[in-house]
C-alpha positions as CSV (number, residue, x, y, z in Angstrom):
1,X,116.0,114.6,111.5
2,X,117.0,114.7,107.8
3,X,115.9,112.0,105.3
4,X,117.7,108.7,105.7
5,X,120.8,108.7,103.4
6,X,121.7,105.4,101.9
7,X,125.4,106.3,101.5
8,X,125.8,107.0,105.2
9,X,123.6,104.1,106.5
10,X,125.1,101.3,104.4
11,X,128.6,101.5,105.9
12,X,127.2,101.5,109.4
13,X,125.0,98.4,108.9
14,X,127.4,96.5,106.6
15,X,129.3,94.7,109.4
16,X,126.1,93.5,110.9
17,X,124.1,92.5,107.8
18,X,124.7,88.8,108.0
19,X,123.8,88.8,111.7
20,X,120.6,90.7,111.1
21,X,119.6,88.4,108.2
22,X,120.3,85.4,110.4
23,X,118.1,86.8,113.2
24,X,115.2,87.0,110.7
25,X,115.7,83.7,109.0
26,X,116.1,81.8,112.3
27,X,112.9,83.3,113.6
28,X,111.1,82.2,110.4
29,X,112.6,78.7,110.6
30,X,111.4,78.3,114.2
31,X,107.9,79.2,113.2
32,X,107.8,77.2,110.0
33,X,109.0,74.0,111.7
34,X,106.6,74.4,114.6
35,X,103.7,71.9,114.6
36,X,101.6,74.4,116.5
37,X,101.4,76.7,113.4
38,X,98.8,74.4,111.9
39,X,96.3,75.4,114.6
40,X,96.2,79.0,113.4
41,X,94.2,80.1,110.4
42,X,95.0,83.7,110.0
43,X,98.1,85.3,108.5
44,X,98.1,88.1,111.1
45,X,98.7,85.5,113.8
46,X,101.7,84.2,111.9
47,X,103.1,87.7,111.4
48,X,102.8,88.4,115.1
49,X,104.4,85.1,116.1
50,X,107.3,85.6,113.7
51,X,107.8,89.1,114.9
52,X,108.0,88.0,118.5
53,X,110.5,85.3,117.5
54,X,112.6,87.9,115.7
55,X,112.6,90.0,118.9
56,X,113.7,87.0,120.9
57,X,116.4,86.1,118.4
58,X,117.6,89.8,118.2
59,X,118.0,90.0,121.9
60,X,120.1,86.8,122.0
61,X,122.2,87.8,119.0
62,X,123.1,91.4,120.2
63,X,122.9,91.3,124.0
64,X,126.6,90.8,124.3
65,X,127.7,93.5,122.0
66,X,129.1,96.7,123.4
67,X,126.4,99.3,123.9
68,X,128.3,101.8,121.8
69,X,128.2,99.3,118.9
70,X,124.7,97.8,119.2
71,X,122.1,98.8,121.7
72,X,118.7,97.0,122.2
73,X,116.0,99.6,122.9
74,X,112.8,98.3,124.3
75,X,109.6,99.7,122.7
76,X,105.9,99.1,123.0
77,X,105.6,95.4,122.2
78,X,108.7,95.5,120.1
79,X,112.4,96.4,120.2
80,X,114.6,98.7,118.2
81,X,118.3,98.1,117.4
82,X,120.7,101.1,117.4
83,X,124.0,100.7,115.6
84,X,127.1,102.8,116.3
85,X,124.8,105.5,117.8
86,X,124.0,106.5,114.2
87,X,121.2,104.3,112.8
88,X,118.1,102.7,114.4
89,X,116.3,99.8,112.7
90,X,113.0,98.0,113.2
91,X,112.4,94.4,112.1
92,X,109.2,94.0,110.1
93,X,107.3,91.8,107.7
94,X,107.3,93.5,104.3
95,X,104.8,93.7,101.5
96,X,105.9,93.0,97.8
97,X,107.3,96.6,97.7
98,X,109.4,95.9,100.8
99,X,107.4,98.3,103.0
100,X,106.9,97.2,106.6
101,X,103.3,96.5,107.5
102,X,102.1,97.8,110.8
103,X,99.2,99.5,112.5
104,X,99.3,103.3,112.0
105,X,99.9,104.2,115.7
106,X,101.5,107.6,116.6
107,X,104.8,105.9,117.4
108,X,105.0,103.8,114.2
109,X,104.1,106.9,112.1
110,X,106.8,108.9,113.9
111,X,109.4,106.2,113.2
112,X,108.8,106.3,109.5
113,X,108.5,110.1,109.2
114,X,111.9,111.8,109.3
115,X,110.3,115.2,110.0
116,X,108.4,113.9,113.1
117,X,108.9,115.7,116.3
118,X,111.4,114.0,118.6
119,X,108.8,113.9,121.4
120,X,106.6,111.7,119.2
121,X,109.2,109.0,119.0
122,X,109.0,106.0,121.4
123,X,110.6,106.7,124.8
124,X,114.3,106.3,124.7
125,X,114.6,106.3,121.0
126,X,117.3,108.7,119.8
127,X,116.6,111.1,116.9
128,X,119.0,109.5,114.5
129,X,118.5,108.1,111.0
130,X,115.9,105.3,111.0
131,X,115.2,102.5,108.6
132,X,113.1,99.3,108.5
133,X,114.6,95.9,107.9
134,X,111.9,93.8,106.3
135,X,111.5,90.2,105.1
136,X,109.6,89.2,102.0
137,X,108.2,85.7,101.6
138,X,108.1,83.8,98.3
139,X,104.7,83.3,96.5
140,X,104.0,80.1,98.3
141,X,104.9,81.6,101.6
142,X,107.2,78.7,102.5
143,X,110.5,80.6,102.8
144,X,112.0,84.0,103.1
145,X,112.9,85.3,99.6
146,X,114.5,88.6,100.6
147,X,115.6,90.7,103.5
148,X,115.7,94.4,102.7
149,X,116.9,97.6,104.3
150,X,114.1,100.1,103.5
151,X,114.1,103.9,104.0
152,X,110.7,105.6,104.2
153,X,109.2,109.0,104.4
154,X,105.7,108.2,105.6
155,X,104.0,105.9,103.0
156,X,106.7,106.7,100.4
157,X,109.6,104.4,99.9
158,X,112.8,106.4,99.4
159,X,115.2,103.6,98.6
160,X,116.0,100.0,99.4
161,X,118.7,97.4,99.1
162,X,119.0,93.7,99.9
163,X,121.1,92.1,102.6
164,X,119.8,88.5,102.1
165,X,120.5,86.4,100.2
166,X,124.1,87.6,100.4
167,X,126.2,87.7,97.2
168,X,128.3,84.8,98.5
169,X,125.3,82.6,98.8
170,X,124.3,82.9,95.2
171,X,126.1,80.2,93.4
172,X,127.9,81.6,90.3
173,X,127.1,80.1,87.0
174,X,130.2,78.3,85.6
175,X,130.6,78.7,81.9
176,X,132.9,76.0,80.4
177,X,135.3,77.3,77.8
178,X,134.7,76.2,74.3
179,X,137.8,74.9,72.6
180,X,138.1,76.2,69.1
181,X,138.0,73.3,66.6
182,X,141.1,73.0,64.5
183,X,140.4,73.2,60.7
184,X,140.3,69.8,59.0
185,X,143.3,68.7,56.9
186,X,142.7,68.4,53.2
187,X,143.2,64.6,53.3
188,X,140.6,64.3,56.1
189,X,137.8,66.0,54.1
190,X,135.2,63.6,52.8
191,X,134.0,64.7,49.4
192,X,130.5,64.0,48.4
193,X,130.3,62.9,44.7
194,X,128.3,65.3,42.6
195,X,124.9,64.2,41.2
196,X,126.0,65.0,37.6
197,X,128.9,62.5,37.8
198,X,126.6,59.7,39.0
199,X,124.2,60.5,36.2
200,X,127.0,60.3,33.6
201,X,128.2,56.9,34.9
202,X,124.7,55.5,34.7
203,X,124.3,56.8,31.1
204,X,127.6,55.2,30.0
């Protein structure tokens, strides 16, 4: 399979960007609002829990779509989403560079390596363009800061672009127009008496 091409992937995913972003943010909200999260001490547990919630939300979101539009493909302890029989995505937690974090299994390495043999891909996964959709947390790890579409060639990031927050969700900065001040009329100008005049009056 050739390297993922941003110009051909963007148009395919664009109609689904908001839904994909909502799947990820809903999964995070369920985890963050859960009281049971306090009983877990390790981040890897949180990442696994959020991933499972993303899988659950993705099934609910896309199960009623026509298979030729969106197809849910079951994988080993995960799912893949195929759009328009042209692009397959995985949902992952991303590091600060946006790269998905996962164990280097044969199937995961095959997914992120465009030149991988088709037989190395998970069963049922078509050999089409493949990208990760990753979420990045803020520094305090209290909310999702970004959701990115990321193309990879092994450990190398080829390109990325954001789908959350959407442009419409970013409040524009309103700049109030500054009305030009009309020049003062001569009779409204207050003249400050000069110091020399005052000195002459005092001397007289």
